[in-house]
Residue frames as qw, qx, qy, qz and C-alpha x, y, z in Angstrom:
[[0.567, -0.420, -0.126, 0.697, 9.13, 84.11, -118.24],
 [0.211, 0.954, 0.211, 0.019, 8.80, 87.87, -118.74],
 [0.545, 0.662, -0.191, 0.477, 11.59, 90.27, -119.72],
 [0.260, -0.794, 0.352, -0.422, 12.20, 91.61, -116.18],
 [0.877, -0.370, 0.300, -0.069, 12.63, 88.09, -114.74],
 [0.883, 0.332, 0.037, 0.329, 14.99, 87.11, -117.56],
 [0.282, 0.785, -0.238, 0.498, 17.05, 90.29, -117.07],
 [0.543, -0.693, 0.349, -0.321, 17.29, 89.59, -113.31],
 [0.964, -0.121, 0.221, 0.082, 18.51, 86.08, -113.92],
 [0.698, 0.571, -0.078, 0.425, 21.12, 87.33, -116.38],
 [0.073, -0.826, 0.297, -0.474, 22.33, 89.96, -113.89],
 [0.750, -0.540, 0.320, -0.205, 22.52, 87.36, -111.15],
 [0.954, 0.025, 0.212, 0.210, 24.76, 85.07, -113.27],
 [0.406, 0.870, -0.210, 0.183, 27.18, 87.69, -114.50],
 [0.367, -0.743, 0.543, -0.136, 29.55, 87.04, -111.64],
 [0.840, -0.104, 0.532, 0.021, 29.64, 83.36, -112.36],
 [0.751, 0.616, 0.153, 0.181, 30.25, 83.90, -116.06],
 [0.133, 0.915, -0.345, 0.160, 33.13, 86.29, -115.27],
 [0.562, -0.535, 0.629, -0.041, 34.81, 83.65, -113.11],
 [0.842, 0.169, 0.503, 0.091, 34.45, 81.16, -115.97],
 [0.479, 0.867, -0.075, -0.111, 35.74, 83.54, -118.59],
 [0.060, -0.750, 0.648, 0.117, 39.52, 82.99, -118.01],
 [0.547, -0.137, 0.825, 0.041, 39.17, 79.22, -118.12],
 [0.679, 0.590, 0.427, -0.093, 36.94, 79.35, -121.18],
 [0.310, 0.899, -0.271, -0.149, 39.39, 81.65, -122.90],
 [0.268, -0.569, 0.771, 0.099, 42.30, 79.29, -122.04],
 [0.660, 0.139, 0.738, -0.018, 40.46, 76.26, -123.37],
 [0.605, 0.754, 0.221, -0.133, 39.54, 77.99, -126.62],
 [0.238, 0.893, -0.375, -0.079, 42.96, 79.52, -127.28],
 [0.137, -0.603, 0.785, -0.034, 45.30, 76.82, -125.92],
 [0.502, 0.012, 0.859, -0.099, 43.23, 73.64, -126.61],
 [0.618, 0.567, 0.517, -0.173, 40.49, 73.99, -129.23],
 [0.345, 0.872, -0.206, -0.279, 42.37, 76.32, -131.53],
 [0.102, -0.551, 0.804, 0.200, 45.57, 74.11, -131.68],
 [0.576, 0.144, 0.802, -0.071, 43.34, 71.08, -132.30],
 [0.576, 0.742, 0.279, -0.200, 41.71, 72.76, -135.24],
 [0.155, 0.843, -0.448, -0.255, 45.06, 74.03, -136.52],
 [0.364, -0.351, 0.852, 0.134, 46.64, 70.55, -136.36],
 [0.633, 0.422, 0.648, -0.031, 43.75, 69.09, -138.48],
 [0.421, 0.882, 0.005, -0.211, 44.25, 71.93, -140.98],
 [0.062, -0.747, 0.627, 0.211, 48.04, 71.48, -141.13],
 [0.627, -0.126, 0.767, 0.050, 47.67, 67.77, -141.69],
 [0.679, 0.606, 0.414, 0.009, 46.49, 68.46, -145.27],
 [0.282, 0.937, -0.205, 0.006, 49.55, 70.60, -146.07],
 [0.820, 0.125, -0.179, 0.529, 53.26, 70.03, -146.71],
 [0.194, -0.939, 0.028, -0.282, 54.24, 72.43, -143.95],
 [0.744, 0.127, -0.379, 0.536, 57.83, 72.90, -142.75],
 [0.428, -0.724, -0.342, 0.419, 57.06, 75.67, -140.15],
 [0.337, -0.454, 0.153, 0.811, 59.33, 78.18, -141.97],
 [0.175, 0.385, -0.350, -0.836, 58.44, 78.72, -145.63],
 [0.208, -0.036, -0.865, -0.456, 56.77, 75.71, -147.23],
 [0.407, 0.240, 0.621, -0.626, 52.93, 75.52, -146.94],
 [0.336, 0.170, -0.646, -0.663, 51.60, 73.55, -149.94],
 [0.762, 0.015, 0.305, -0.571, 48.20, 71.82, -150.00],
 [0.192, 0.305, -0.904, -0.231, 48.55, 68.11, -150.63],
 [0.751, -0.180, -0.312, -0.553, 45.20, 66.81, -149.48],
 [0.917, -0.355, 0.121, -0.139, 45.52, 63.27, -147.92],
 [0.649, 0.573, -0.456, 0.205, 49.13, 63.04, -148.97],
 [0.100, -0.559, 0.673, -0.474, 50.49, 63.10, -145.43],
 [0.802, -0.149, 0.403, -0.415, 48.06, 60.34, -144.39],
 [0.924, 0.363, -0.113, -0.048, 49.10, 58.19, -147.36],
 [0.320, 0.705, -0.556, 0.302, 52.74, 58.91, -146.55],
 [0.518, -0.484, 0.571, -0.413, 52.31, 57.27, -143.17],
 [0.938, 0.075, 0.294, -0.167, 51.46, 53.93, -144.82],
 [0.792, 0.552, -0.162, 0.205, 54.57, 54.19, -147.09],
 [0.144, -0.838, 0.469, -0.238, 57.00, 55.28, -144.37],
 [0.724, 0.221, -0.648, 0.081, 59.57, 52.46, -144.11],
 [0.157, 0.234, -0.736, 0.616, 60.07, 52.98, -140.37],
 [0.578, -0.263, 0.080, -0.768, 56.40, 52.93, -139.44],
 [0.847, -0.086, -0.503, -0.148, 56.31, 49.13, -139.21],
 [0.534, 0.048, -0.614, 0.579, 58.93, 49.19, -136.46],
 [0.138, -0.229, 0.293, -0.918, 57.26, 52.15, -134.76],
 [0.716, -0.230, -0.165, -0.638, 53.82, 50.53, -134.67],
 [0.818, -0.044, -0.571, 0.060, 55.25, 47.18, -133.62],
 [0.343, 0.117, -0.579, 0.731, 57.17, 48.73, -130.72],
 [0.343, -0.227, 0.174, -0.895, 54.11, 50.74, -129.64],
 [0.819, -0.179, -0.325, -0.438, 51.81, 47.66, -129.70],
 [0.703, 0.000, -0.627, 0.336, 54.38, 45.55, -127.81],
 [0.109, 0.183, -0.466, 0.859, 54.71, 48.28, -125.20],
 [0.553, -0.224, -0.011, -0.803, 50.91, 48.58, -124.88],
 [0.838, -0.123, -0.477, -0.233, 50.28, 44.84, -124.60],
 [0.641, -0.047, -0.598, 0.478, 52.85, 44.46, -121.80],
 [0.107, 0.195, -0.319, 0.921, 52.63, 47.88, -120.03],
 [0.501, -0.356, -0.169, -0.771, 48.86, 48.17, -119.66],
 [0.828, -0.359, -0.407, -0.143, 48.24, 44.88, -117.66],
 [0.625, 0.011, -0.468, 0.625, 51.43, 45.31, -115.69],
 [0.001, -0.258, 0.196, -0.946, 50.52, 48.86, -114.60],
 [0.606, -0.366, -0.203, -0.676, 46.87, 48.06, -113.89],
 [0.853, -0.257, -0.455, 0.012, 47.44, 44.83, -112.01],
 [0.561, 0.095, -0.434, 0.698, 50.44, 46.16, -110.19],
 [0.124, -0.310, 0.172, -0.927, 48.75, 49.35, -108.99],
 [0.714, -0.368, -0.298, -0.516, 45.60, 47.39, -108.06],
 [0.821, -0.203, -0.486, 0.221, 47.50, 44.89, -105.91],
 [0.370, 0.146, -0.370, 0.840, 49.49, 47.64, -104.30],
 [0.368, -0.389, -0.001, -0.845, 46.28, 49.54, -103.47],
 [0.811, -0.340, -0.429, -0.207, 44.89, 46.37, -101.82],
 [0.675, -0.077, -0.468, 0.565, 47.97, 46.22, -99.59],
 [0.147, 0.140, -0.231, 0.952, 47.60, 49.93, -98.69],
 [0.502, -0.408, -0.268, -0.714, 43.85, 49.70, -98.13],
 [0.644, -0.294, -0.660, 0.251, 44.31, 48.52, -94.52],
 [0.354, -0.879, -0.059, -0.314, 44.13, 50.06, -91.10],
 [0.842, -0.144, -0.228, 0.467, 47.58, 49.02, -90.11],
 [0.341, -0.859, 0.005, 0.382, 49.75, 51.49, -88.17],
 [0.325, -0.538, 0.449, 0.635, 51.91, 53.62, -90.47],
 [0.543, 0.399, 0.674, 0.303, 50.05, 52.72, -93.69],
 [0.216, 0.948, 0.197, -0.129, 49.41, 56.43, -94.44],
 [0.248, -0.757, 0.454, 0.399, 53.14, 57.05, -94.52],
 [0.496, -0.037, 0.778, 0.384, 53.55, 54.27, -97.08],
 [0.418, 0.750, 0.511, 0.048, 50.80, 55.80, -99.22],
 [0.054, 0.959, -0.127, -0.246, 52.73, 59.02, -99.34],
 [0.400, -0.525, 0.644, 0.388, 56.01, 57.27, -100.09],
 [0.528, 0.252, 0.755, 0.298, 54.53, 55.32, -103.02],
 [0.339, 0.854, 0.394, 0.024, 52.98, 58.45, -104.43],
 [0.290, -0.784, 0.192, 0.514, 56.10, 60.67, -104.15],
 [0.450, -0.100, 0.621, 0.634, 57.61, 59.51, -107.53],
 [0.265, 0.686, 0.625, 0.261, 54.44, 60.83, -109.27],
 [0.099, -0.944, -0.129, 0.288, 55.25, 64.33, -108.00],
 [0.425, -0.467, 0.457, 0.626, 58.70, 64.22, -109.65],
 [0.493, 0.652, -0.187, -0.545, 58.72, 65.64, -113.20],
 [0.956, 0.234, 0.178, -0.022, 58.83, 62.94, -115.87],
 [0.552, 0.733, -0.322, 0.234, 62.08, 64.32, -117.41],
 [0.224, -0.670, 0.619, -0.343, 63.80, 64.10, -113.96],
 [0.855, -0.141, 0.448, -0.220, 62.60, 60.54, -113.47],
 [0.859, 0.510, -0.029, 0.042, 63.89, 59.66, -116.90],
 [0.289, 0.774, -0.480, 0.295, 67.31, 61.09, -116.17],
 [0.537, -0.508, 0.584, -0.335, 67.47, 59.24, -112.81],
 [0.921, 0.059, 0.370, -0.108, 66.67, 55.94, -114.42],
 [0.699, 0.667, -0.236, 0.101, 69.17, 56.51, -117.20],
 [0.008, 0.679, -0.660, 0.321, 71.88, 56.52, -114.49],
 [0.693, -0.267, 0.571, -0.349, 70.39, 53.59, -112.58],
 [0.882, 0.220, 0.417, -0.023, 70.12, 51.33, -115.64],
 [0.288, 0.829, -0.398, -0.266, 73.14, 52.56, -117.56],
 [0.959, 0.070, 0.212, 0.173, 75.08, 50.00, -119.57],
 [0.023, 0.866, -0.453, -0.208, 78.81, 50.50, -120.14],
 [0.900, 0.343, -0.269, -0.007, 80.60, 48.11, -122.55],
 [0.437, 0.519, -0.591, 0.436, 83.91, 48.64, -120.79],
 [0.702, -0.496, -0.506, 0.071, 82.31, 48.08, -117.34],
 [0.413, 0.114, -0.317, 0.846, 84.17, 51.11, -116.03],
 [0.170, 0.015, 0.253, -0.952, 81.17, 53.29, -115.38],
 [0.235, -0.352, -0.851, -0.312, 78.02, 51.11, -115.20],
 [0.431, -0.520, -0.073, -0.733, 74.74, 52.13, -113.58],
 [0.480, -0.422, 0.550, -0.538, 73.51, 51.06, -110.17],
 [0.936, 0.044, 0.169, -0.306, 71.84, 47.83, -111.32],
 [0.815, 0.478, -0.300, 0.131, 74.83, 46.72, -113.39],
 [0.063, 0.625, -0.635, 0.450, 77.26, 47.57, -110.64],
 [0.713, -0.274, 0.492, -0.417, 75.31, 45.17, -108.37],
 [0.961, 0.253, 0.017, -0.110, 75.40, 42.47, -111.05],
 [0.573, 0.605, -0.474, 0.283, 79.10, 42.87, -111.60],
 [0.266, -0.594, 0.603, -0.461, 79.75, 42.65, -107.88],
 [0.833, -0.100, 0.471, -0.272, 78.21, 39.16, -107.93],
 [0.339, -0.302, 0.787, 0.417, 80.31, 38.19, -110.95],
 [0.541, 0.546, 0.639, -0.021, 77.37, 38.35, -113.41],
 [0.351, 0.234, 0.436, 0.795, 77.27, 39.94, -116.81],
 [0.139, 0.283, 0.153, -0.937, 75.77, 43.39, -117.32],
 [0.362, 0.608, 0.707, 0.007, 72.25, 43.81, -118.71],
 [0.294, 0.195, 0.334, 0.874, 71.79, 46.25, -121.56],
 [0.101, 0.596, 0.532, -0.593, 68.36, 47.55, -120.48],
 [0.377, 0.813, 0.146, -0.418, 67.53, 50.59, -122.71],
 [0.049, 0.681, -0.584, -0.439, 70.67, 49.93, -124.80],
 [0.546, 0.057, 0.830, 0.103, 69.47, 46.62, -126.09],
 [0.239, 0.250, -0.514, -0.785, 68.59, 46.27, -129.78],
 [0.255, -0.232, -0.908, -0.238, 65.67, 43.94, -129.10],
 [0.481, -0.626, -0.440, -0.427, 62.37, 43.78, -127.18],
 [0.618, -0.357, -0.482, 0.508, 64.38, 43.75, -123.95],
 [0.163, 0.109, -0.090, 0.976, 64.62, 47.55, -124.25],
 [0.443, -0.432, -0.335, -0.710, 60.80, 47.84, -124.28],
 [0.728, -0.446, -0.519, 0.035, 60.55, 45.52, -121.27],
 [0.464, -0.074, -0.354, 0.809, 63.08, 47.79, -119.44],
 [0.158, -0.287, -0.068, -0.942, 60.69, 50.70, -119.95],
 [0.674, -0.453, -0.450, -0.372, 57.81, 48.66, -118.51],
 [0.692, -0.267, -0.497, 0.450, 60.00, 47.80, -115.55],
 [0.230, 0.112, -0.156, 0.954, 60.87, 51.51, -115.13],
 [0.350, -0.426, -0.298, -0.779, 57.16, 52.41, -115.12],
 [0.636, -0.447, -0.620, 0.107, 56.66, 50.42, -111.93],
 [0.330, -0.022, -0.319, 0.888, 58.29, 53.47, -110.24],
 [0.217, -0.086, -0.011, -0.972, 55.10, 55.47, -110.81],
 [0.325, -0.355, -0.861, -0.166, 52.44, 52.95, -109.73],
 [0.102, -0.348, -0.593, 0.719, 51.49, 55.29, -106.84],
 [0.249, 0.105, -0.164, -0.949, 49.41, 57.47, -109.17],
 [0.537, -0.147, -0.677, -0.481, 47.08, 54.63, -109.94],
 [0.343, -0.233, -0.818, 0.398, 46.97, 53.54, -106.32],
 [0.123, 0.158, 0.314, -0.928, 45.24, 56.82, -105.32],
 [0.534, 0.031, -0.389, -0.750, 42.45, 56.09, -107.84],
 [0.569, -0.122, -0.809, -0.084, 42.01, 52.52, -106.70],
 [0.198, -0.166, -0.697, 0.670, 41.89, 53.55, -103.03],
 [0.333, 0.096, 0.071, -0.935, 39.11, 56.05, -103.82],
 [0.625, -0.025, -0.571, -0.532, 37.16, 53.24, -105.46],
 [0.469, -0.113, -0.836, 0.260, 37.64, 50.93, -102.49],
 [0.025, 0.119, 0.505, -0.854, 36.29, 53.61, -100.16],
 [0.490, 0.054, -0.200, -0.847, 33.13, 53.77, -102.25],
 [0.528, -0.108, -0.821, -0.189, 32.28, 50.13, -101.71],
 [0.599, -0.569, 0.020, -0.563, 29.63, 49.94, -98.86],
 [0.006, 0.404, -0.842, 0.357, 31.02, 48.40, -95.72],
 [0.735, -0.039, 0.357, -0.575, 27.64, 46.78, -95.09],
 [0.843, 0.352, -0.345, -0.217, 28.44, 44.31, -97.89],
 [0.411, 0.417, -0.751, 0.306, 31.54, 43.12, -96.11],
 [0.357, -0.227, 0.643, -0.639, 29.71, 42.90, -92.81],
 [0.851, 0.141, 0.091, -0.497, 26.94, 40.82, -94.41],
 [0.742, 0.399, -0.537, -0.023, 29.52, 38.55, -96.05],
 [0.093, 0.407, -0.760, 0.498, 31.31, 38.12, -92.71],
 [0.602, -0.106, 0.479, -0.630, 28.06, 37.08, -91.01],
 [0.895, 0.276, -0.116, -0.329, 27.47, 34.56, -93.79],
 [0.847, -0.341, 0.363, 0.185, 30.91, 33.08, -93.05],
 [0.701, 0.665, -0.010, 0.256, 32.72, 34.44, -96.07],
 [0.691, -0.417, 0.060, 0.587, 36.49, 34.90, -95.63],
 [0.073, -0.730, 0.188, 0.653, 38.73, 37.56, -97.03],
 [0.212, -0.140, 0.765, 0.591, 39.41, 35.69, -100.27],
 [0.143, 0.546, 0.808, 0.168, 35.71, 35.12, -101.04],
 [0.001, -0.843, -0.307, 0.441, 34.91, 38.74, -100.11],
 [0.152, -0.523, 0.426, 0.723, 37.55, 39.91, -102.54],
 [0.088, 0.037, 0.815, 0.571, 36.22, 37.93, -105.49],
 [0.011, -0.604, -0.791, -0.102, 32.54, 38.41, -104.70],
 [0.104, -0.901, -0.340, 0.249, 32.58, 42.09, -103.52],
 [0.278, -0.708, 0.233, 0.606, 35.86, 44.02, -103.97],
 [0.322, -0.110, 0.681, 0.649, 36.71, 42.89, -107.47],
 [0.186, 0.602, 0.717, 0.297, 33.21, 43.09, -109.01],
 [0.066, -0.941, -0.307, 0.130, 32.61, 46.56, -107.51],
 [0.368, -0.597, 0.310, 0.643, 36.02, 47.70, -108.71],
 [0.541, 0.328, 0.633, 0.446, 35.07, 47.10, -112.36],
 [0.204, 0.949, 0.242, 0.018, 33.87, 50.70, -112.95],
 [0.222, -0.871, 0.354, 0.258, 37.36, 51.98, -112.02],
 [0.611, -0.150, 0.673, 0.389, 38.99, 49.15, -113.97],
 [0.487, 0.684, 0.496, 0.220, 36.98, 50.27, -116.99],
 [0.042, 0.998, -0.011, -0.056, 38.10, 53.86, -116.53],
 [0.429, -0.690, 0.502, 0.297, 41.74, 53.02, -115.87],
 [0.698, 0.164, 0.612, 0.334, 41.84, 50.67, -118.87],
 [0.427, 0.824, 0.288, 0.235, 40.85, 53.51, -121.24],
 [0.094, -0.976, 0.196, 0.023, 43.10, 56.20, -119.68],
 [0.602, -0.494, 0.563, 0.275, 46.09, 53.86, -119.39],
 [0.700, 0.366, 0.538, 0.296, 45.63, 52.81, -122.96],
 [0.285, 0.941, 0.121, 0.136, 45.59, 56.41, -124.15],
 [0.294, -0.878, 0.365, 0.094, 48.69, 57.39, -122.14],
 [0.732, -0.233, 0.573, 0.286, 50.58, 54.28, -123.24],
 [0.665, 0.521, 0.425, 0.325, 50.05, 54.89, -126.94],
 [0.170, 0.966, 0.004, 0.197, 51.27, 58.47, -126.56],
 [0.712, -0.610, 0.139, 0.320, 54.40, 57.56, -124.59],
 [0.600, 0.704, -0.150, 0.350, 57.53, 59.44, -125.73],
 [0.525, -0.825, 0.208, -0.003, 59.51, 59.44, -122.45],
 [0.902, 0.017, 0.148, 0.405, 62.40, 57.63, -124.16],
 [0.334, 0.843, -0.038, 0.419, 63.65, 61.06, -125.15],
 [0.361, -0.851, 0.265, -0.274, 65.02, 61.47, -121.64],
 [0.618, -0.540, 0.570, -0.035, 66.99, 58.25, -121.26],
 [0.898, 0.215, 0.364, 0.124, 67.29, 56.06, -124.32],
 [0.396, -0.397, 0.460, 0.689, 70.40, 56.30, -126.63],
 [0.249, 0.212, 0.677, 0.660, 70.32, 57.42, -130.29],
 [0.184, -0.136, -0.085, -0.970, 68.14, 60.47, -129.60],
 [0.569, -0.002, 0.439, -0.695, 65.58, 58.39, -127.83],
 [0.769, 0.274, -0.362, -0.451, 65.16, 55.82, -130.57],
 [0.811, -0.319, 0.489, -0.035, 67.38, 53.14, -128.94],
 [0.146, -0.416, 0.784, 0.437, 69.76, 50.93, -130.88],
 [0.000, 0.140, 0.888, 0.438, 68.21, 49.63, -134.10],
 [0.417, -0.280, -0.179, -0.846, 65.11, 51.78, -133.27],
 [0.357, -0.153, -0.909, 0.150, 64.32, 49.35, -130.44],
 [0.070, -0.535, -0.627, 0.562, 62.29, 51.91, -128.43],
 [0.066, 0.040, -0.314, -0.946, 61.11, 54.07, -131.36],
 [0.134, 0.481, 0.841, -0.208, 57.38, 54.48, -130.62],
 [0.184, 0.708, 0.556, 0.395, 54.47, 56.41, -132.11],
 [0.238, -0.935, -0.206, 0.164, 54.60, 59.35, -129.69],
 [0.481, -0.551, 0.331, 0.596, 58.32, 59.83, -130.38],
 [0.438, 0.301, 0.621, 0.576, 57.73, 59.56, -134.12],
 [0.057, 0.895, 0.408, 0.173, 55.31, 62.51, -133.94],
 [0.378, -0.854, 0.081, 0.348, 57.85, 64.52, -131.91],
 [0.573, -0.234, 0.497, 0.608, 60.69, 63.65, -134.25],
 [0.363, 0.520, 0.575, 0.517, 58.79, 64.64, -137.41],
 [0.056, -0.936, -0.330, -0.111, 57.50, 67.92, -135.87],
 [0.305, -0.942, 0.124, 0.070, 60.49, 69.30, -133.96],
 [0.592, -0.440, 0.513, 0.438, 63.52, 67.64, -135.49],
 [0.432, 0.205, 0.680, 0.556, 62.65, 67.23, -139.13],
 [0.180, 0.368, 0.078, -0.909, 60.20, 70.16, -139.18],
 [0.190, -0.195, -0.796, -0.541, 57.62, 68.08, -141.10],
 [0.260, 0.060, 0.520, -0.812, 54.82, 69.69, -139.15],
 [0.670, 0.137, -0.228, -0.693, 52.10, 68.73, -141.64],
 [0.659, 0.121, -0.739, -0.066, 53.17, 65.03, -141.52],
 [0.156, 0.038, -0.786, 0.596, 53.40, 65.09, -137.76],
 [0.459, 0.060, 0.258, -0.848, 49.89, 66.49, -137.49],
 [0.744, 0.129, -0.457, -0.471, 48.59, 63.74, -139.80],
 [0.493, 0.081, -0.832, 0.241, 50.29, 61.12, -137.57],
 [0.116, -0.031, 0.590, -0.798, 48.74, 62.69, -134.54],
 [0.648, 0.103, -0.008, -0.755, 45.27, 62.43, -136.10],
 [0.695, 0.128, -0.679, -0.198, 45.90, 58.85, -137.08],
 [0.234, 0.059, -0.815, 0.527, 46.76, 58.18, -133.42],
 [0.396, 0.048, 0.334, -0.854, 43.54, 59.93, -132.36],
 [0.725, 0.129, -0.378, -0.561, 41.61, 57.68, -134.81],
 [0.568, 0.130, -0.802, 0.128, 43.27, 54.55, -133.45],
 [0.004, 0.014, -0.689, 0.724, 42.63, 55.56, -129.79],
 [0.541, 0.072, 0.093, -0.832, 38.99, 56.43, -130.65],
 [0.720, 0.099, -0.576, -0.375, 38.41, 53.13, -132.41],
 [0.444, 0.055, -0.830, 0.332, 39.87, 51.14, -129.48],
 [0.160, 0.006, 0.514, -0.843, 37.88, 53.20, -127.02],
 [0.675, 0.054, -0.188, -0.711, 34.62, 52.45, -128.91],
 [0.670, 0.074, -0.735, -0.072, 35.46, 48.74, -128.80],
 [0.211, 0.028, -0.768, 0.604, 35.98, 48.92, -125.03],
 [0.396, 0.061, 0.284, -0.871, 32.67, 50.73, -124.53],
 [0.715, 0.086, -0.403, -0.565, 30.86, 48.16, -126.70],
 [0.713, -0.016, -0.694, 0.104, 32.19, 45.34, -124.48],
 [0.059, -0.407, 0.498, -0.763, 31.41, 46.86, -121.12],
 [0.749, -0.339, -0.388, -0.417, 28.98, 44.20, -120.02],
 [0.714, -0.098, -0.563, 0.406, 31.48, 43.07, -117.37],
 [0.081, 0.301, -0.326, 0.892, 31.30, 46.41, -115.55],
 [0.442, -0.550, -0.709, 0.019, 29.20, 46.10, -112.37],
 [0.048, -0.516, 0.165, -0.839, 27.96, 49.14, -110.44],
 [0.027, -0.040, 0.777, -0.627, 26.95, 49.24, -106.80],
 [0.519, 0.201, 0.327, -0.764, 23.26, 49.76, -107.64],
 [0.512, 0.220, -0.673, -0.486, 23.10, 46.91, -110.17]]
């Protein structure tokens, strides 16, 4: 390629590079730079205001000596173990129901997706009223009002001091299954219709078609959703909007890793320690993601 040809190609691509420049600038300034800063801060005793002392791996070692970390990690793992299969299976089954040609099904798709449009903080406030627990039973939430009307005892929901509080959050997350439904529907549309036609000719019913065609060819999206849902679940800190005791719950019943990072950074101003916790979370997510990728033999693609 001579100099004139190269110069012509460069001039022809200037417009494209100019359109990419704002996005590139935003990624560098608001994503890559903060990531690098957080890694740097994690090696310092940094309180945002005046203290900025280098302590090496001190913040990382502190995480293993923190007396509350056992409860935080336990809550996070319990939430992940219950929430991930519930969300994935629930959204998948809901998508199967909506993947039909019945009259009015498009309206139901919109209705199920609407909660995902609502800001998370608004949803948290709404659910805090719906599942409110009042010891005096004078001002209970919607669910407990219904229970009391039938002569039953109130449920504590987020106000419980046990794993019931975590299970209440899992139940609340069913509200936003519509987001996953959109992804599953897209996967269903990518499955060739000829496969179902051939199965029908061979005498296969809907149940056999599901287990032999739909489910196997959904595995690429199952694989993708498993990873993304796992990442989102480990970072969950939505309890800030509805749980008592500043989002920790009674006896730290809903105190999870994402909230621990927020608490250390923006309440206690232990920014260096919070950054170290964030990078430990990144390491944990990365390790689990590698394990999932190493065990992807069950994923079946359409051209396999």
